[in-house]
N, C-alpha and C positions, 0 to 999 in steps of 0.2 A: 504494499499499499504506499502511496506517495505521501510526502509531508503535507502537500497542499490539501490532499483528501482528508488527512487527519485534522488539519487546521479547520477545514470546513465543518467537519463533524463537531469539533470542539466549539466552534462559533455557534453552531445550531443549538448545542446544549446551553451555551451562554445566553442566547436569545430566549430559550425556553425559561431559564431561571429569571431573566428580566421580566418576562410576562407574568410569572408566578409572583414576583415581588410587587408588581403593579396590582394584581388581584388581591394580595394580602393587604397592601396599603389601602386600597379602596374599601375592603371589608372592615379594617380597623377604623377608618374614617366613618363609615356608616354606623358602626357599633357605638362610637363616641357620640354621634348625633342622637341615637336612641337613648343611650344611658343618660345623656344630659336632659332628656325630656322626662325621664322618670322622676317622680316626686315621692318622697317618703312621708306617708300620712302620719307617722309617729312624731314628726318634727314640726307639726303645726304650731303656730303661735295662737293660743286661745285667748279670747277676750275674757274679762271677769264674768260676764253673763254666761258664757259657754262653759267655763269651769264650774260655776255654780249649778247650772242645769245638769251637767254630767254627774256632779256629786249628789244632787237631789235624786236624780234618776237611779243612781247606783244604790243609794240608801233606801229610797222609796220602793225599790223592787227587790228588797232583800227580806229574808226571814227575820232578821233582827228588827226591821221596822214593823213587820206584822206582829211579832211577839210583843214589842214595846207598846204598840198601838192597842193590842188586845188587853194588856195589863192596865194601861191608863183608862180605857173604857170601863173595864171591870171595877177598878178603884173608884171611878167617878160615880158609877151606878150604886156601888155599895155605900159610898160616903153620903149620897143623897137619899138613899132609901133606909138604911139601917143606922148609921153612925150619927149623922147630924139631922135628927128628926125635927128638932125645934127650929134650927136655923138653916133650913134647906135653901141653898143658893140656886138650885135648879131642880125644882120638884118634878115628879112624874108628870108628864110624858117626856121630860128632858129636852125642852125646847132649846136651851142654850147649847147643850151637847150636840144636838142636830145641826144648829147653826154653825158651830165650830167644825163639825165633820163636813158640812157642805163647803165651808170656806177652804178647808184642807184639800178636799177633792177638786174644787174649782181652781186652786192655785197649783196643785200638784200635776194635774192633767196637762196643762200647756207646757209646764217645765219639762215633763217627761217627753212630750211630743217634740220639744226643741232638741232634746238630747237624741231622740230617735232620728230626727232630721240630720243631725250631725253625724250619727252613725251611718245613715244612708249615704251621706257625702263621702265618708271614709270608705264605705264599701264600693261606691262608684269609682273612687280614686284607685282602690286596689284592683278593681276590674280593668281600669285603664292601664295600670302598671302591668298586669298580667298580659294584656293585649300587646303592650310594647315589648315585653320580654319574649312573647311568642313570635312577634315580628322580628326581633333581633335573632332569635334562633332560626327563623326561616331564612334570614339574610345570610347567617353563618352557613347553613346547609347549602344554600345556593352558591355561596363562595367556594365551599368545599367541592361541590359538584363541578363548578367551573374549573377548579384546580385539577380535579381528576380528569375531566374531559381534555384539558390542555395537556396534561401529562401523557394520557393515552394517545392523543393525536401526535404529539411530538415524538413519542417513543415509536409509534408505528412509522412515522416519517423517517426517523433515524434508522430503524430496522430496514426499511425499504432502501435507503441510501447505502447502508452497509451491504445489503444483499446485491445491489447494483454494482458496488465496487468489487465485491467478491466475484461476480460473474465476469466483470472486466478482467480481473486478475486471472481467472480460470481461462478466459479466452487468450490472454497473453501467454499463459503457460502452455495451452494447446498449440498455439502458433509456434512457440519455441520448440515444443516436442515434435511438431509436424515437420520442421525444417530438418 
């Protein structure tokens, strides 16, 4: 095989590597763009109202709240029925207690709804992030596929070139043997 033929094959390999480097650079660039768009919902800056609504929803939806609320209601009823018979501050049918319960429910419901809305926003952001990660994975897979296709194409081309050179060398050998 001649030196020029070897140089041509090495140049072809060098071109193949350059193409691979371009594909890798493009893939990294696309990944950086996607990663830059991802936002972490855990690092939100919350307003005071949002923090309060989250805490109220957290406490209002717990067994601790239910148990404390049940104990307070039981104590209220016992105090007004059995203990303080002479100075009942809320006699049966417990109108003041019903008013307080209605106020608690009226205030607690919108606060819990605010917290649920924030949770929906977090879920929506997570879904967006999942989509972006899936998109990134798809881009990576496409990049890998392009690399594989390029490698196969270049290898097949190189094999054909080598085979052509081998046939030429065989023809030269046959000519020399035929003389």
